[in-house]
N, C-alpha and C positions, 0 to 999 in steps of 0.2 A: 715706567716706559711701556712695559708689556701690558699693564692694566689699561693704559690709554689706547693702545692698539686694539685691545679686545673690545673696548667701548665703541671705538670707531667702526669696527667690523660689524658689531651688533646693530649699530645705527644704520649702516649701509644696507644690511640685510633687511631691516625693517622697512626702509625706504623702497628697496627693490620689491619686497613682498607687497607693500601697499600699492606700488605702481602696477604690479602684475594683477592685483585684485581689482583695481580700478579699470584696467584694460579689459579684463574678463567680464566685468560688470557692463562696460560699454558695449562689448561684443554681444552679450546676452540681450541687452536692451535693443540693440540694432536688429538682432535676429528675430526677437519677438515682434518688433515693429514691422520687419519684412514679412513675417508670417501673417500679421494683421492685414497688411496691404494685399498680400496674395489671397488671403481669405476673403477680403472685401471684393477683390477682382473676381474670384471664383464664384462668390455669391451673386454678383452682378451678372456674370456670364450665364450662370444657371437660371437666373430669373429671366434673362432675355430669351434663353432657349425655351423655357416653360411658356412664356408669352407667345413665342413663335409657334410652339407646338399646339397650344390651345387655339391660336388663330387658324392654324392649318386644319385642326379638327373641326372648327366651326365652319370653315369653307367646305370641307368634305361633307359634313352633315347637311349643310345648306344645299350643296349640289345634289346630294342623295335625295333630299326632300323634293327638290325641283324635278328630278328624274322620276321619282315615284308619283308626283302630282301629274306629270306629263303622261306617264303610263296609265294612270287612272282615268285620265280624260281622253285616252285613245278610243275612238268609237268602235274600232275592231274588237275591243275587249268585250263588247256585247255579244259577240258570236261565241256561243258555248257548245253548239252541236253542229253536225254536218248540214242538216237542213237549214240552219240559220245562215249558212254561207250564201246560198242562192237567194234566200229571202232578203238578206241585207243588201246585196248588190243590185237586185231587181228593184228595190225601193230607192236606193241612193244613186244608181247610175243605170237606169233601165235601158237606155239606148246604146250603151257601151257594148262592144263585141265580147262575148264570153267564150265562144268556141269557133274554130275555123277548121274545116276539113275539105280540102280541094276548093270547089266553087261554093260550097255550103258555108253559111255563117249563121250564128245564133246570137242574139243579144241576150243580156241577162234577163230582161222581161220575158222574152220568148222561151228561154231555158226554164224559168220558173213555171210558165204556163204549161209547157210540155211535160215537165216533171210532175206537176200537179195532176195532169191527165193520166200519167202512168200510175201515180199514187191512187187515184180514184179507180182505175182499172184493176189494180191489185186488190183494193178493198172489196170490189165487187166479186173478185175471184176467191174471197174468203181469207185474204191475208190480214193478220192482226199484228199488233205491236210485238216486235222481237221474233216474228216468223221469218223464215229464210226464203230468199228468192235467188235462184241460181241463174247466172249469165254466162253463156259460152259464145264468145266472139272476140275478134281483135278490137283494139281500142278504136272508138269512133264516137260520133255524137250520141248514138243510141245508148252507148255505155253510160254516159253521164246523165242522160235522161232517166235511166233505170236506177243509177246510183243515187241521184238526188230524189227521185220518186220514192224509193225505199225510205230515205231519210225523212221525208215529209210525213210519212206514215209511221215512222219509228220502227219500220221493218229492217231486216238485215240483208244487204246484198252480198252474195257469195260469188266472187269472180272465179271461174274455172279456167285453168291454164289451157289455152287452145292447142298447145303443143302435145298434150297428153293423148294417149291411145284411148279407144272407146271403153275398154274395161275400167281404166282409171277414172275416166269422166263419170261413168256409171257409179263407181264407188263414192266419189266426192258428192255427187248429187244426192245419193241415198244417205251418206253419212251426215250431211248437213241438214237432212230432213226438210229439204226445200219443198214448198207447196206449189211454186210456179217455176218453170224453166223457160228462159228466153234464149233463143239460138240464132246465130247469124247464118245467112244463106250458105256460106262456104262450108259450114259444119253440119249441114243436113244429113250427109252420109253417116256421121257419127250418131246423130239423133236417131236415125232409122235403125241403126244397129243395136241401140240400147233401150229403145222406147218400151219394150216389153219387160225390162228389168227395173224400171223406176217405181219404187214402192209407194212413195207418198205424193208424188207429183200429180196434181189434179188438173193443172192448166199448162199447156205448152203453146208458146207464141214464137213464130218464126219471122225474122227480119227478111223481107223480100218475098214472103208468102210460102205456103205449103198446101198441098191438096187435102191433108188430114188435120191441119192445125190452123189456128187464127193467124192472120197476117198482122204484123206489128203495126204498120201504119194505119190500117183500118181500125185496129183495136184501140190505138191511141186516140184517133179522131172521134171515136164514138163516146169518149169520156168527157165529163165536165172538167173545166180548167180551174176548179175551186180547190185551193190549198186545204187539205184536211186538218192541218195544224194539230197533229197528234202530240200529246204531252210527251216530252223527252227529258230524260235525266242524263247528267254527265257520265254516269256509270253504266248507262245502257250500251249494249254492243252496237256499234255503228256499221261495221262490215266484217266479213270473215274471209280470210285467205287460207290457202293450204300449202304446206311444205312440199318440197319436191318428191319426198318419199324415196330417197336414194338407198336408205337402209331398211326400208319396209314400206308399209302403206303410208300415203300422205296423211298428215295430221292437221286438223283445223286450228287456225290461229285467230282468236277473237280479239278484235280491237274496239275498245270503247271510244266514246266521244273524247274523253280525257286523254286516252292514248293517242288519238289522231292529232289533237292540238299540241301534244308534247313532242311530236316528231320534228 
């Protein structure tokens, strides 16, 4: 009797163990199967993301190429120096207005013509490439004629702050080693006060006339309107400004053509 009970117990234990093993096996299979499904889904998702990413990259690359191509074909990219600004616009829109001051207007063609006359006048005065030309006056049409005239000759215009006192003006003109000084009528008293101190200035021209110096308008009109087309490099100095000098003497700040177009 006891032996029969023990056999039955063993048999039941084996069945239970077998069922448990089968159940564990089924769970393991199911788990692996789920992992495979998840893995497949994950791979598919990653693939889709990669395709989308590559597609986006292609679009970005394509738009970048288009932008670069557009930038390359921009005609204004041909302008590499200050003188080329007035040359370009005089050629492409000669009758468009370039400057307006009160009742006075100048087209781009007229501005180039007047600037070329200034350049020829400076050349006759002995100004060469990278020589300095000082200008003392408020902003006006003459300022731009001199500014572009210097650029056509590859000379350097030096704008002198008209708010400065006579000794400071004298210092800047001498420090810049200007060969020519052009002065507005309003600042003739400053000119008369410093004229004896100007070391290197050979030619003085006054806008509005002066008894001892050339009249600007007569001087310009006496020149040929031929563009000198002086060779110019991007690293050449285009114009020279001066600091305010609050902690000492004003200091020259030289700006090249590259500097100007980077502003």
